[in-house]
ROLOPA-570005 format. One record per residue (C-alpha): x, y, z. Coordinates in steps of 0.2 Angstrom, whole numbers, padded with zeros to 4 digits, always signed. Layout:
BEGIN
XYZ ...
! end
This chain:
BEGIN
-0777+0523-0363 -0788+0521-0346 -0778+0502-0341 -0762+0514-0341 -0770+0523-0326 -0771+0524-0308 -0781+0535-0294 -0777+0541-0278 -0785+0527-0269 -0775+0512-0276 -0760+0523-0277 -0761+0526-0257 -0764+0507-0253 -0744+0500-0251 -0753+0481-0252 -0758+0485-0269 -0746+0498-0277 -0731+0490-0274 -0734+0476-0281 -0737+0485-0299 -0723+0490-0308 -0716+0499-0321 -0702+0493-0333 -0694+0503-0346 -0681+0496-0357 -0670+0505-0371 -0660+0495-0387 -0641+0496-0379 -0649+0485-0365 -0652+0500-0348 -0666+0499-0340 -0676+0508-0327 -0688+0498-0317 -0699+0502-0299 -0713+0500-0292 -0729+0516-0300 -0725+0523-0285 -0704+0522-0286 -0701+0510-0271 -0690+0497-0274 -0696+0480-0271 -0683+0469-0280 -0667+0465-0280 -0669+0469-0300 -0675+0486-0294 -0670+0506-0299 -0669+0521-0309 -0653+0514-0321 -0646+0500-0324 -0633+0496-0338 -0626+0482-0347 -0606+0483-0341 -0592+0480-0354 -0578+0478-0341 -0591+0462-0329 -0595+0453-0348 -0609+0465-0351 -0623+0459-0338 -0631+0473-0330 -0628+0482-0315 -0638+0495-0307 -0632+0512-0306 -0642+0523-0299 -0657+0515-0288 -0668+0528-0284 -0668+0546-0282 -0678+0558-0270 -0687+0572-0271 -0690+0584-0257 -0700+0603-0261 -0699+0616-0246 -0713+0631-0247 -0711+0645-0236 -0698+0635-0226 -0709+0618-0225 -0702+0605-0230 -0710+0588-0239 -0703+0575-0245 -0710+0563-0257 -0700+0550-0259 -0702+0533-0252 -0690+0519-0243 -0693+0501-0235 -0683+0500-0216 -0688+0480-0211 -0707+0484-0207 -0707+0503-0207 -0709+0514-0222 -0701+0532-0222 -0704+0545-0230 -0722+0541-0235 -0723+0552-0250 -0734+0539-0260 -0747+0549-0248 -0745+0565-0260 -0745+0554-0274 -0766+0560-0284 -0761+0550-0303 -0750+0538-0313 -0752+0538-0330 -0741+0526-0339 -0744+0533-0358 -0733+0536-0366 -0721+0537-0354 -0723+0535-0332 -0732+0552-0325 -0733+0552-0308 -0744+0568-0299 -0742+0572-0282 -0753+0587-0272 -0748+0594-0257 -0761+0609-0254 -0760+0621-0266 -0744+0611-0275 -0747+0603-0288 -0730+0594-0295 -0727+0583-0308 -0714+0570-0314 -0712+0562-0329 -0701+0546-0334 -0690+0543-0350 -0677+0530-0355 -0669+0537-0371 -0668+0525-0384 -0651+0523-0389 -0640+0527-0372 -0638+0522-0358 -0648+0536-0349 -0664+0542-0336 -0672+0557-0339 -0685+0563-0328 -0694+0578-0331 -0702+0588-0317 -0714+0601-0316 -0721+0613-0304 -0738+0614-0313 -0744+0623-0299 -0739+0633-0279 -0744+0648-0271 -0726+0654-0270 -0706+0649-0274 -0701+0629-0271 -0685+0622-0270 -0685+0605-0275 -0671+0598-0265 -0667+0580-0277 -0657+0565-0265 -0649+0552-0277 -0646+0536-0270 -0635+0525-0277 -0628+0507-0277 -0617+0501-0292 -0618+0483-0290 -0623+0468-0300 -0642+0469-0304 -0643+0453-0294 -0634+0454-0280 -0637+0467-0265 -0622+0481-0259 -0616+0487-0243 -0608+0500-0235 -0588+0495-0238 -0571+0505-0238 -0570+0501-0257 -0581+0510-0264 -0575+0528-0270 -0585+0544-0260 -0577+0557-0271 -0585+0563-0286 -0580+0575-0300 -0591+0591-0306 -0598+0590-0325 -0610+0603-0332 -0625+0608-0319 -0623+0592-0308 -0608+0579-0304 -0600+0563-0310 -0596+0546-0298 -0589+0532-0301 -0589+0521-0285 -0578+0505-0291 -0564+0501-0302 -0572+0495-0320 -0587+0507-0319 -0592+0519-0332 -0595+0535-0323 -0613+0540-0318 -0613+0560-0323 -0630+0568-0315 -0633+0584-0321 -0648+0595-0321 -0654+0606-0336 -0656+0621-0325 -0637+0633-0324 -0648+0639-0309 -0648+0622-0297 -0632+0617-0286 -0626+0602-0280 -0618+0599-0262 -0610+0587-0256 -0616+0578-0242 -0610+0561-0242 -0619+0547-0230 -0624+0528-0232 -0642+0523-0231 -0641+0507-0220 -0652+0494-0219 -0664+0499-0234 -0677+0485-0239 -0682+0477-0253 -0699+0470-0249 -0703+0457-0262 -0687+0450-0260 -0691+0448-0241 -0706+0440-0244 -0700+0425-0253 -0688+0422-0241 -0672+0432-0250 -0657+0442-0243 -0667+0459-0243 -0657+0471-0237 -0645+0484-0242 -0635+0498-0238 -0635+0513-0252 -0624+0529-0254 -0631+0547-0254 -0616+0560-0258 -0627+0575-0257 -0643+0583-0264 -0646+0593-0280 -0655+0609-0277 -0665+0622-0289 -0679+0632-0287 -0697+0634-0296 -0708+0646-0300 -0728+0638-0303 -0725+0633-0321 -0709+0631-0322 -0697+0611-0327 -0681+0606-0327 -0678+0588-0332 -0663+0578-0324 -0650+0566-0331 -0643+0551-0325 -0631+0546-0337 -0619+0531-0338 -0602+0535-0348 -0597+0554-0353 -0607+0568-0346 -0622+0577-0359 -0626+0593-0366 -0633+0599-0350 -0642+0612-0359 -0652+0601-0372 -0658+0588-0359 -0677+0596-0360 -0674+0595-0381 -0670+0576-0378 -0682+0571-0366 -0696+0580-0378 -0688+0571-0394 -0687+0553-0383 -0706+0556-0377 -0713+0561-0396 -0704+0545-0404 -0714+0535-0390 -0729+0541-0396 -0745+0536-0391 -0757+0520-0387 -0771+0521-0394 -0774+0498-0394 -0769+0483-0389 -0761+0480-0406 -0752+0495-0401 -0745+0491-0384 -0740+0472-0388 -0728+0482-0404 -0720+0496-0392 -0715+0480-0380 -0710+0468-0394 -0698+0485-0401 -0690+0485-0381 -0685+0467-0380 -0675+0470-0394 -0655+0475-0389 -0642+0482-0402 -0625+0481-0392 -0612+0487-0404 -0623+0485-0420 -0628+0466-0415 -0647+0465-0413 -0653+0451-0402 -0669+0447-0390 -0672+0451-0376 -0677+0434-0367 -0687+0447-0352 -0687+0463-0338 -0678+0464-0326 -0669+0448-0324 -0668+0437-0339 -0653+0435-0352 -0650+0441-0370 -0647+0430-0386 -0655+0414-0378 -0657+0402-0391 -0673+0394-0386 -0681+0410-0380 -0675+0419-0395 -0682+0406-0408 -0696+0405-0399 -0702+0424-0401 -0691+0429-0415 -0702+0427-0429 -0717+0436-0416 -0706+0449-0412 -0700+0454-0431 -0713+0447-0444 -0731+0448-0434 -0725+0465-0424 -0719+0475-0439 -0715+0466-0455 -0698+0467-0455 -0689+0452-0464 -0674+0461-0462 -0671+0461-0445 -0678+0442-0442 -0666+0439-0454 -0652+0450-0443 -0657+0444-0427 -0658+0424-0432 -0640+0428-0441 -0630+0434-0425 -0640+0421-0415 -0631+0407-0427 -0616+0412-0427 -0615+0418-0407 -0626+0399-0404 -0613+0387-0416 -0609+0376-0399 -0627+0375-0392 -0634+0374-0414 -0624+0356-0417 -0612+0351-0401 -0621+0350-0384 -0635+0360-0374 -0644+0355-0359 -0659+0362-0368 -0660+0349-0380 -0676+0353-0391 -0669+0373-0393 -0660+0369-0410 -0674+0359-0421 -0686+0372-0416 -0674+0382-0428 -0684+0372-0441 -0701+0380-0431 -0693+0397-0433 -0691+0395-0454 -0706+0389-0456 -0712+0404-0449 -0705+0415-0459 -0712+0407-0474 -0726+0405-0470 -0727+0424-0466 -0722+0427-0485 -0704+0425-0488 -0700+0414-0502 -0694+0397-0496 -0681+0393-0510 -0672+0409-0504 -0675+0404-0484 -0667+0385-0489 -0653+0394-0500 -0648+0404-0486 -0652+0391-0469 -0653+0373-0479 -0633+0372-0473 -0638+0378-0456 -0652+0366-0452 -0643+0349-0460 -0630+0352-0449 -0643+0354-0433 -0651+0338-0440 -0636+0328-0441 -0629+0332-0423 -0641+0322-0416 -0634+0308-0424 -0625+0296-0412 -0610+0299-0404 -0610+0317-0408 -0619+0326-0393 -0616+0317-0376 -0632+0325-0368 -0644+0317-0381 -0646+0303-0397 -0656+0296-0409 -0659+0278-0404 -0662+0263-0417 -0677+0268-0418 -0674+0282-0427 -0680+0292-0408 -0671+0305-0399 -0664+0299-0382 -0661+0312-0371 -0651+0309-0353 -0637+0316-0344 -0640+0311-0323 -0649+0326-0311 -0650+0337-0328 -0666+0343-0334 -0664+0342-0352 -0678+0351-0359 -0686+0369-0356 -0694+0363-0341 -0678+0365-0330 -0684+0370-0314 -0672+0365-0300 -0675+0364-0280 -0656+0360-0271 -0651+0354-0287 -0661+0342-0289 -0670+0344-0308 -0691+0345-0302 -0694+0338-0322 -0678+0328-0325 -0689+0317-0340 -0675+0307-0344 -0678+0298-0361 -0690+0299-0376 -0698+0317-0374 -0712+0317-0382 -0711+0337-0388 -0689+0333-0394 -0696+0319-0405 -0711+0328-0409 -0698+0343-0416 -0685+0331-0422 -0699+0324-0436 -0704+0341-0439 -0684+0345-0442 -0682+0332-0453 -0697+0331-0464 -0694+0351-0470 -0675+0346-0471 -0682+0334-0485 -0696+0346-0492 -0685+0357-0498 -0668+0347-0504 -0664+0339-0518 -0671+0320-0520 -0655+0317-0528 -0643+0323-0513 -0636+0313-0499 -0643+0320-0490 -0661+0315-0494 -0657+0297-0497 -0651+0294-0479 -0662+0306-0469 -0680+0299-0479 -0675+0281-0472 -0675+0290-0454 -0690+0298-0456 -0697+0281-0459 -0694+0275-0445 -0699+0290-0434 -0717+0286-0443 -0716+0268-0437 -0708+0270-0422 -0718+0289-0413 -0737+0284-0410 -0733+0267-0403 -0720+0275-0391 -0731+0289-0384 -0749+0287-0388 -0760+0278-0373 -0776+0275-0380 -0782+0271-0362 -0780+0288-0357 -0784+0297-0372 -0766+0307-0373 -0748+0306-0374 -0736+0300-0367 -0722+0316-0358 -0708+0306-0358 -0705+0286-0358 -0692+0279-0351 -0682+0262-0346 -0699+0260-0335 -0712+0264-0349 -0723+0279-0352 -0724+0291-0340 -0740+0299-0339 -0742+0315-0332 -0753+0326-0342 -0743+0342-0349 -0743+0352-0362 -0728+0346-0370 -0737+0335-0384 -0747+0350-0390 -0731+0349-0400 -0734+0335-0407 -0754+0339-0413 -0749+0357-0419 -0731+0359-0429 -0732+0359-0450 -0727+0338-0449 -0735+0328-0441 -0732+0309-0436 -0751+0305-0425 -0765+0301-0433 -0782+0314-0434 -0789+0302-0419 -0774+0306-0407 -0775+0322-0411 -0793+0326-0408 -0791+0316-0393 -0777+0324-0386 -0784+0343-0388 -0802+0337-0381 -0789+0334-0364 -0779+0347-0365 -0795+0356-0369 -0804+0349-0353 -0788+0351-0340 -0773+0361-0348 -0780+0376-0357 -0786+0393-0346 -0787+0410-0352 -0769+0417-0346 -0758+0402-0353 -0758+0383-0354 -0756+0375-0334 -0739+0362-0335 -0748+0348-0326 -0768+0345-0323 -0775+0348-0308 -0780+0331-0303 -0762+0326-0302 -0757+0324-0285 -0742+0335-0285 -0753+0350-0294 -0748+0368-0289 -0759+0380-0294 -0752+0396-0286 -0736+0403-0289 -0730+0410-0270 -0723+0402-0255 -0704+0401-0253 -0691+0397-0266 -0694+0378-0264 -0713+0379-0266 -0710+0391-0280 -0700+0379-0290 -0711+0368-0287 -0727+0376-0296 -0717+0383-0310 -0717+0369-0318 -0731+0358-0310 -0745+0369-0313 -0742+0388-0317 -0752+0393-0333 -0739+0398-0346 -0743+0411-0360 -0732+0405-0374 -0739+0388-0374 -0756+0396-0380 -0748+0399-0399 -0746+0380-0400 -0762+0376-0394 -0772+0391-0406 -0760+0381-0423 -0768+0366-0420 -0786+0374-0415 -0787+0383-0431 -0778+0368-0441 -0794+0362-0435 -0808+0374-0434 -0803+0387-0448 -0811+0404-0443 -0825+0396-0432 -0811+0399-0419 -0809+0416-0420 -0817+0418-0407 -0812+0408-0398 -0794+0411-0399 -0800+0434-0396 -0805+0426-0378 -0790+0417-0376 -0780+0436-0376 -0792+0446-0372 -0787+0444-0353 -0770+0447-0353 -0776+0465-0358 -0787+0465-0343 -0771+0462-0333 -0761+0477-0342 -0763+0485-0326 -0754+0473-0315 -0737+0467-0314 -0729+0473-0323 -0741+0489-0332 -0742+0489-0348 -0730+0473-0352 -0735+0455-0356 -0729+0444-0340 -0721+0427-0340 -0732+0414-0332 -0748+0415-0322 -0755+0404-0311 -0767+0388-0313 -0779+0393-0300 -0790+0407-0305 -0790+0422-0303 -0774+0417-0314 -0761+0431-0305 -0747+0435-0317 -0728+0432-0312 -0712+0429-0318 -0701+0441-0327 -0714+0455-0327 -0712+0459-0347 -0710+0440-0357 -0701+0440-0374 -0710+0421-0376 -0727+0431-0370 -0727+0445-0380 -0722+0434-0395 -0737+0420-0393 -0749+0433-0391 -0744+0440-0409 -0743+0427-0417 -0762+0421-0412 -0765+0440-0416 -0756+0434-0433 -0767+0420-0435 -0783+0428-0430 -0781+0440-0445 -0775+0424-0456 -0792+0417-0453 -0801+0431-0454 -0796+0437-0469 -0798+0415-0478 
! end
């Protein structure tokens, strides 16, 4: 597709190309993430990062990069590129003439009469990256040299030369295996050609600089170990496959077939929806037979409660109509999160989102009786856990509403910190938490038998909330709902959290309040890349996510636009306008497709600047964003049919 393609003038401009990243992910939790010119700029970048069991399953970067060199008639051309402080050396990007990301990243180099191409693929079910090299054209025989840069470190850390590193290797079929430290798996580097040779010449490359980390004021330099070079001779038209695999060596003679099978399995992209579905699938990980959702690549975690509940319907039901996968992931989440669901969590609204996820399942087409029979006991235990004395961080008050407070802790999804201080602590009655609370109770009562003790007990609490929610949060003078209320009264900074109060299936505000809230949100918070976390009229508003860590954290919840919030906005808008909102919904989502050549190429970013032109930031592939766009597409088609 045209939006996944770059030309020579874009590629040789490092200020442009280094800000475009590729990310490949597979079911094991492994990933490949680097810039489109294969120069690493972040600590998370590398050709192969894998989950390591001995370190709690957290991802560790094994193969940082791989430099290619071509030698023709005694003249050597290095295609690699690394940053050392302010210097880039070598500068292999100057030979790149084309980049295409469909179906896998493909980089084409041209050096005089030489045309050389590499394609990168991550195998779907192994911790393995495959790189297919093809000498498309050459006037004579060419020697290809491959120089691996090894890291063996946590993706959040940096490494340096040290005496503990093991610098030996084991011969394997058509290659060599390395393991720099205890408890790591072997990294097997192999080539498909039996004529290839490995030349052992170990050296530390010192001061490799990650330019994006340097720009942000983080530690940015590391030392990488290069054990030697792999060499093979190619003639015009020849191809070869390089494999980096964690664990056991692979069958080198099958590498070409495996690469072809991997690419064929991915298939071409024919529409924007295809791209959404592909990204949705890449965010579902299966480890030891357990399916979970990755919150985002490359640094967000797997199996998080809020992110899973918020993205589950989108990634499974709306992407693939896969009810079995929906339930499998939800069952795994419930089993792994008993503590957060019923005893304690610092995101107090997250357990209550269980009701929303089940409501989405029913709206999609699941039978409500079956859903309640399976998940009703869990839903009721979640609700009961908010009674006084059950949780330390949040509890129901005599007025039926939830009060959340833990000194110094941000008890909601708005949980950015600066030097240990919560940017938005929001202690007290939070508007979205109480909206979700009411929705969860109503959902349970709608499916519970009227003669049950639960129904009799919680019907009165539901009525209490109905009496107190709107008087607690509504401010007629401002025309919107308070973000939270504490002992000092209403906090009237205009934030998007009130969208839950007007968008959920069960709402305890009247139609006039909903209309007023949406007018204000439309005027001050809605952008084409999501909903701002704070009104631009607020003195604390930060419209651009840039600068040092403190400045970025200030913007994170004080102005950045979050795409996942668009789903709640669209739910309300469709409820109010029906099919008349279709064009507006399409307009709100088109911008994300325009940005597919930015930030994460082909992926959907976590957040955007609140100010135009709304540049993307955060995780380059976000489960919440991807799911929200699929959710909105589902709503568009639903109302179009109606």
